[in-house]
C-alpha positions in Angstrom: 0.2 0.0 0.2 1.1 3.5 -1.0 1.0 4.8 2.6 1.4 1.6 4.7 2.1 2.1 8.1 2.9 5.9 8.0 1.2 8.2 10.4 -0.3 11.2 8.8 -1.7 14.2 10.7 -4.7 15.8 8.6 -6.1 19.1 9.6 -9.8 20.3 8.7 -10.3 16.6 8.4 -14.0 16.9 9.4 -15.4 17.5 6.0 -14.5 18.2 2.4 -11.1 17.8 1.1 -9.7 17.0 4.6 -12.3 14.4 4.8 -11.6 12.8 1.8 -7.8 12.6 2.4 -7.9 11.3 5.6 -10.1 8.4 4.0 -7.9 8.0 1.0 -5.1 8.0 3.5 -6.8 5.3 5.7 -7.7 3.0 2.6 -3.7 3.7 1.6 -2.7 1.9 4.9 -1.9 4.9 6.8 -2.9 5.5 10.9 -4.7 8.9 10.8 -4.7 11.7 13.2 -7.8 13.8 12.3 -7.9 17.4 13.7 -10.8 19.9 13.2 -12.7 22.7 15.0 -15.9 21.0 14.4 -16.0 18.0 17.2 -19.2 16.4 16.1 -18.2 16.2 12.3 -14.6 15.2 13.1 -16.1 12.1 15.4 -18.1 11.3 12.8 -15.4 11.1 10.3 -13.0 9.6 12.4 -15.7 6.7 13.7 -16.5 6.0 10.0 -12.9 5.2 9.1 -12.5 3.2 12.1 -15.3 1.1 11.4 -13.6 0.1 8.0 -10.9 -1.3 10.2 -8.2 1.6 10.1 -6.5 3.2 12.7 -7.8 6.6 13.6 -8.1 8.7 16.2 -9.8 12.7 16.4 -8.2 15.5 18.3 -10.5 18.8 18.6 -8.7 21.8 17.8 -8.8 25.5 16.7 -5.5 25.8 15.1 -5.4 29.8 15.6 -4.5 28.9 19.1 -0.9 28.0 19.5 -1.7 25.5 22.5 -4.1 23.7 20.4 -1.8 23.8 17.2 0.7 22.1 19.4 -1.8 19.5 21.1 -2.3 18.2 17.6 1.0 16.8 17.5 1.3 15.7 21.2 -1.7 13.4 20.9 -0.3 11.9 17.5 2.7 11.2 19.5 1.0 9.8 22.4 -0.8 7.3 20.2 1.2 6.5 17.5 4.8 7.6 18.7 5.9 9.4 15.5 4.6 12.0 12.5 5.5 10.9 9.0 2.9 13.4 7.1 1.3 16.4 8.0 -1.6 17.8 5.8 -2.3 21.2 6.3 -5.9 21.7 5.3 -7.6 23.6 7.8 -8.9 27.1 6.6 -11.4 29.6 7.1 -13.5 31.0 4.5 -14.0 34.8 4.2 -14.8 35.3 0.8 -14.5 39.2 1.0 -13.1 42.4 -0.2 -12.9 45.8 1.0 -16.0 44.7 3.1 -14.1 42.6 5.1 -14.1 43.7 9.1 -10.6 43.8 11.1 -12.0 40.8 12.9 -12.6 39.0 9.7 -9.1 39.5 8.7 -7.8 38.3 11.9 -9.6 35.3 11.9 -8.7 34.8 8.5 -5.0 35.4 8.9 -5.1 33.5 12.8 -6.5 30.3 10.8 -4.7 30.1 7.5 -1.5 31.8 7.9 -0.5 31.6 11.7 -2.4 28.5 12.3 -0.7 26.6 9.6 2.8 27.7 10.6 1.9 26.5 14.3 0.9 23.2 13.4 3.7 22.9 11.0 6.1 24.2 13.5 5.3 21.6 16.2 4.9 18.8 13.8 8.1 19.1 12.0 10.1 19.2 15.5 8.2 15.4 15.9 9.5 14.7 12.2 13.0 15.7 12.7 13.2 13.4 15.6 12.3 10.4 13.5 14.5 11.3 10.6 12.1 13.1 8.1 8.6 13.1 6.6 6.6 15.2 4.0 4.2 18.0 4.4 1.4 19.0 2.2 -0.1 22.5 2.4 -3.6 23.2 0.9 -3.5 26.7 -1.0 -6.0 27.5 -4.0 -6.1 28.9 -7.2 -6.8 32.0 -5.6 -2.8 32.1 -4.7 -2.2 33.0 -8.5 -5.3 34.9 -10.0 -7.6 37.8 -9.0 -11.2 37.3 -8.2 -13.8 40.2 -7.6 -14.2 40.9 -3.9 -12.0 38.1 -2.8 -8.7 39.5 -1.5 -8.9 38.5 2.2 -8.8 34.7 1.0 -6.6 35.4 -1.7 -4.1 37.2 0.5 -3.9 34.4 2.9 -3.6 31.4 0.4 -1.0 33.4 -1.6 0.9 33.3 1.7 0.6 29.6 2.3 2.1 29.0 -1.3 4.9 31.4 -0.2 5.5 29.6 3.1 5.6 26.3 1.5 8.4 27.4 -0.7 10.2 28.7 2.6 9.3 25.7 4.5 10.8 23.5 1.8 14.0 25.4 2.5 14.3 25.5 6.0 13.3 21.5 6.2 15.3 20.0 3.5 18.4 19.6 5.9 16.2 17.2 8.1 14.9 15.1 5.2 11.3 16.7 5.3 9.8 17.7 2.1 6.9 20.2 1.5 5.1 20.8 -1.0 1.3 22.6 -2.1 -2.0 21.6 -3.5 -3.9 24.3 -5.3 -7.5 23.2 -5.6 -10.0 25.2 -7.9 -13.7 24.9 -7.7 -14.2 21.8 -5.8 -17.6 20.8 -4.5 -17.4 20.8 -1.0 -19.4 22.2 2.3 -17.9 25.3 2.4 -19.2 25.8 -1.4 -22.6 24.8 -0.3 -22.4 27.2 2.5 -21.0 30.0 -0.1 -23.9 28.9 -2.3 -26.9 29.6 0.1 -25.5 32.7 1.0 -26.0 34.0 -2.6 -29.4 32.3 -2.9 -28.2 30.3 -5.6 -28.3 26.8 -6.1 -25.5 23.9 -6.5 -26.5 23.2 -9.9 -26.3 27.2 -10.9 -22.7 27.6 -9.1 -21.3 24.1 -10.6 -22.6 24.9 -14.1 -21.2 28.5 -13.8 -17.7 27.8 -12.1 -17.6 24.3 -14.3 -17.7 26.5 -17.5 -14.6 28.2 -16.6 -12.6 25.1 -16.7 -11.1 22.8 -19.9 -13.2 19.9 -18.1 -16.2 21.7 -18.0 -17.2 20.7 -14.4 -16.4 21.3 -11.0 -13.9 18.9 -9.2 -14.5 16.5 -6.7 -12.9 16.3 -3.2 -11.2 12.7 -3.9 -9.6 14.2 -6.9 -7.9 17.1 -4.7 -7.0 14.1 -2.1 -5.3 12.1 -4.9 -3.0 14.6 -5.4 -2.0 15.2 -2.1 -1.6 11.5 -1.4 0.9 11.5 -4.1 3.0 14.3 -2.8 2.6 12.9 0.8 4.2 9.7 -0.5 7.5 8.0 -1.2 6.7 8.3 -4.8 7.4 12.1 -4.5 10.5 11.3 -3.1 12.2 14.1 -4.9 9.9 16.8 -5.1 9.8 19.7 -2.5 9.2 23.4 -2.4 6.8 23.3 -5.4 2.7 23.1 -6.3 0.2 21.0 -8.0 -2.8 22.9 -9.5 -5.9 20.6 -9.3 -8.3 22.9 -11.1 -9.5 21.5 -14.6 -7.1 23.8 -16.4 -8.7 26.8 -15.1 -5.9 28.8 -14.8 -4.3 27.7 -17.9 -6.7 29.8 -19.9 
């Protein structure tokens, strides 16, 4: 199995891309640590993975708080003894421009940038102790392109992409690879909330956004998870400091 006996920590794992990644990793033989601020959904996802005979634990955590970001790694070590893979998927979606409040800016920066950095700080310390590992950050097509009234989210995801390069440089001497997956329009719970807020249907949004891609459709969480799994695996052993776009060709136009 591609991830056999690996210990993988996945943040934002209760739903969407994080959930799909946790499920795929478990199917691939990994033991998974799911972290999320949504306790009910996180426990449900963890239980579903466990019932299939895979080893999984759930750690409730708000990664914008350093003590909770650290606890994720502490619990992974307590249960499994090491960390081989970290997937930084947790994010908050403030999809606004000049209308964003200071509080919304602070929440977005606190989770998407500082939270990602703190989780990585403590997980990478554990990886160093066991001889190395792989880290995959989740950024976005919004790291590359301008979108109307969207720059709060775009700013934080651009930061994640650049942090990936810097992390890769700093952690390379410790045999830790760091890469980034940048999804396009993916049908997740976050998209469902975004759709409801604008009084649209999922079919309307899917048709509108899908039309902007070469493949003429939205992506699915599992399709992003496949890219994450590759970068986290030993098959990507000479890949670090870079990114994969999973966007159906959207940014190639």
